[in-house]
N, C-alpha and C positions, 0 to 999 in steps of 0.2 A: 045402606044397602045390606040386605040379608044374604047369608051364604047361599040360600036357595036361588038367588038371582044371578049367581056367578056360574057361567058355563065353562067348566074346566075341560081341557083337552088332555087325554091320558094315554093315547096310543099313537104310534107312527101313522097308522092309516087315517085316523081322525085329523091329525095335523096336516097331512098331504091333501086330504079332502077339503080342508078349510083354506089352505094357502096355495095348493098346487105344487108343481114340480119345476125345477130349474131348467132353463134352456140348455141344449147340448153345448152351445158356445160358452155358456157360463161354466159348465163342468169342465170344458176343455182348457180353461185358463189355469187350472191347478196343475203345477209341475212339481216333481220331486227333487229339485236341485236348485242351486244358486246360479242363475244365469247372469250375464253381464249387467242387465238392467237392475236386478236385485242387488248386485254388488255396488252399483253406483248409488242407489238409494240408501243402502246401509252406510256407505261411506259419508253421506251427507246428512245423516240423521243424528241429531244431538239428544234425542229423547225417544224412549220406547217403553212399552208396557210389557211386563212379564207375568203371565198367568200360569198358576200351578194349582194342584189339588192334592190333598192328603190321601192316605189309603182309604179313608172312610168317605171321601168325596167332598170334604170341606174345601172350598175354593178360596184363592187369594189372588189379587192382582196388585203388582208392585210397580210403581213408576220408577224409571231409571233414567238418569241423565249424565252426560259426559260431553266433552267437546266432540264435535262431529269427526268421525274417523276413528273413534276409540273402540268401536266394536270391530273385531278382526275376523275376516273370512279366511279360514285356513285352507279350504279347498272347496270343490263344488257341492259338498254335502255337509260341511262343518263350519260353524262359526263359534267364536268365543267372546264371552261377556265378562268384563272385569266386575268383581263384586266389591263395591266401595263401602266404607264404614257406614253403618246405619244404626238403628235403635236396638239391635241385638235380640229382637224377638225372633229373627231368623225364620220367618214364616215360609218364604220361598225355598230356603235351603232345606229345612226339615221336610217340606213337602216333596222335594226332589228325591230325598233319601228314601221316602216311602213309595213314591209314584213318579217315575221319570218323565211322564208326559208333560210337555210344556207348550204354551202358546206365546208368540211374540207379535206385537203390533208396533211397527216403526213409523214415526212421523217425521216429516221434513217440513220446516217452517214455510208457510205460504203455499204448500202443495195440498190440494184437497183429497187426492188419493193417498191411501196408506198401503203399506206392505205387511201382509200377514204371513207368518211362518209357524208351522206346527212341527214338533219333533220330539226327540228324546234327549233329556238333559242329564248331565252328571257333574258333580262337584270335583274341582281339581285344586289341590293344595299347592302345586308347583309344576312348572313345565318351562321349556326353553322360551315359549311364546310370551311368558310373563314379562319379559324385557320389553315387548312391544306394547304392553298395557300400562306402562308408566305414564302418569299424568302429574305435572307439577312436581316431578322428582319423586313421586310416591308409587311404589310397587304394590299392587293389591295383595292382600293376604289369601285371597280365594278367587277363583274364576269359575264360570259356568260354561261348560262345553255343550253345545247343542248340535245334535245330528239331525239334519233337515229331512223330514218325511214328506211334507207338502208345503207349497208356497204359492201365493197368488196375490194379485193386486186387488184391493178393495175399492169399490167405486167411490165417487166424490159425494154421493147423496147426503151422508151424515154431516159432512163439513159444510155443504151448501145450505142444508136446512138450519144448521146451528149458527152459521155466519161466524164460526170460531175465529177466523183470522181477521175479522173486520173490527178494529178498535172502536168504531162508532157504535157498535152494538153491545159493547161490554158494559156491565153495571158499574156505577160509581163505586170505587173501592171503599169509600167512607160509608156506604150503605150496607156493607157486609161486616160481620164480626171479625176481629183479628184472631190469629191463632192463640194469642195469650188469653183473650176473652173466652174462647172456646174451651181451652184446657182448664182454665180457672173454674168455669161453671161445670164442666163435665166431671172433673176430678175433685170438685169442692175444695180447692186449694185456698189457704189463707195467705194470699199474695196478690198484689195488684196486677191487673192485666198489663199495665205498662212495663212493670218489672219482668213479667214473664216474656213479653214480646222482645225486650232487650236481651234477655238470656237466650231466647230461641234464635235470635238473629246472630248473636255472637257465636253460639254453638254451631249454627249452620255454616258460618264463614270460616271457622277455625278447624272444623273436623270434616270438611268435604272429602278429603283424601287421607 
């Protein structure tokens, strides 16, 4: 396909003309605080995605996982996320220092709807609530405090279309490359995929917290 065949949308007006406007009921579901339902979903979510962007607009989405209940709601406008050990690229953290705007998407296993939260984030090196973020005896070295600006439930369509929670639709794991195979090929490492997979598994199990 040549570039002349691609119709690019470049203005807000063109976008709205192409796709239309949201219903008033849809806009009405956006609220600026953590209501009891949001608190319940956060309490039961063991996995969420954190989206951030640098000062120049470079974006990053980071998967985060902990036992359900590990994300703490401090009040109706504030929640705190423990920052567990990672690869030390610190993409999310450096983005927050440059640009505090952040987006969160909370998933609850088996639930097709998701909870979306947008707000302003800051990095915290220590605070009294760190004691509530301890998991398996480990206190986080850093936490991310998020001041909620808008919150809403995202409908089930994406999960229904993808059948994400239906194991019978999942691909056979053997048909996909392992992480060791991917890293070996992408990084051109002189090491077997099996050895890399073993090292990755050991590292994941021993440095979770």
